[in-house]
C-alpha positions as CSV (number, residue, x, y, z in Angstrom):
1,M,5.9,-31.3,34.6
2,S,9.6,-30.9,34.5
3,R,12.3,-30.6,37.1
4,T,16.0,-29.6,37.0
5,I,18.6,-32.1,38.1
6,H,22.3,-31.4,38.7
7,A,25.6,-33.3,38.6
8,L,29.1,-32.6,39.7
9,T,31.8,-33.0,37.0
10,T,35.3,-31.7,36.3
11,T,36.3,-29.1,33.7
12,D,38.3,-31.5,31.7
13,N,35.9,-34.4,31.5
14,P,34.5,-34.5,27.9
15,W,31.6,-36.9,28.7
16,D,28.1,-36.0,29.7
17,P,27.3,-37.4,33.2
18,F,23.6,-37.5,32.3
19,T,23.7,-39.3,29.0
20,Q,27.2,-40.9,28.9
21,F,27.6,-41.9,32.5
22,T,29.8,-45.0,32.0
23,E,32.3,-43.0,29.9
24,W,32.1,-40.1,32.3
25,F,32.6,-42.3,35.3
26,Q,35.6,-44.1,33.8
27,F,37.3,-40.8,32.9
28,D,36.6,-39.4,36.3
29,V,38.0,-42.4,38.2
30,S,40.9,-42.9,35.9
31,H,42.0,-39.3,36.6
32,G,41.7,-39.8,40.3
33,Y,38.9,-37.4,40.9
34,N,36.3,-39.8,42.2
35,S,33.6,-37.1,42.0
36,S,30.7,-39.4,42.8
37,A,32.4,-40.6,46.0
38,Y,33.3,-37.0,46.9
39,L,29.7,-35.9,46.4
40,A,28.4,-38.9,48.4
41,R,30.6,-37.8,51.3
42,V,29.3,-34.2,51.3
43,V,25.6,-34.7,50.6
44,R,23.4,-34.8,53.7
45,S,20.5,-37.1,53.0
46,S,18.7,-40.2,54.4
47,H,17.0,-43.2,53.0
48,D,13.5,-41.8,53.8
49,T,14.0,-38.5,52.0
50,S,11.6,-37.6,49.2
51,E,13.0,-37.4,45.6
52,A,12.5,-33.7,45.5
53,N,14.3,-33.2,48.8
54,E,17.1,-35.6,47.7
55,D,17.6,-33.5,44.5
56,Y,17.7,-30.3,46.6
57,M,20.3,-31.9,49.0
58,I,22.4,-33.0,46.1
59,E,22.4,-29.5,44.6
60,Q,23.3,-28.0,47.9
61,A,26.2,-30.4,48.3
62,I,27.4,-29.6,44.7
63,N,27.2,-25.9,45.5
64,E,29.3,-26.5,48.6
65,I,31.9,-28.4,46.7
66,I,32.1,-25.6,44.1
67,R,32.4,-23.0,46.8
68,Y,35.5,-24.7,48.2
69,N,36.9,-25.7,44.8
70,L,40.5,-24.8,45.7
71,L,41.9,-26.5,42.5
72,G,39.3,-25.0,40.3
73,I,38.5,-28.4,38.7
74,Y,34.9,-28.9,39.6
75,K,31.8,-27.5,38.0
76,K,28.0,-28.1,38.2
77,V,26.0,-29.1,35.2
78,S,22.2,-29.1,35.0
79,K,19.6,-30.8,32.9
80,V,15.8,-30.3,32.7
81,V,14.0,-33.6,32.7
82,E,10.3,-34.2,31.9
83,E,8.3,-36.4,34.2
């Protein structure tokens, strides 16, 4: 079985947030984007949410950030993972 996961990144970040998270995160923070913190502020979840529901809520928060992307710097990237 597979599922699709999503991440928020910026158009200028050369690193893959799925496979090169440390480098991706360092680039993101050093440029003042703080995308992970931004996403955490927007996502609506709770500690007792299922993994599938959490993935859905993260994707919805990313879509909202993209919708109001006034600077045009954010983008959504996706990856299919096998379980």
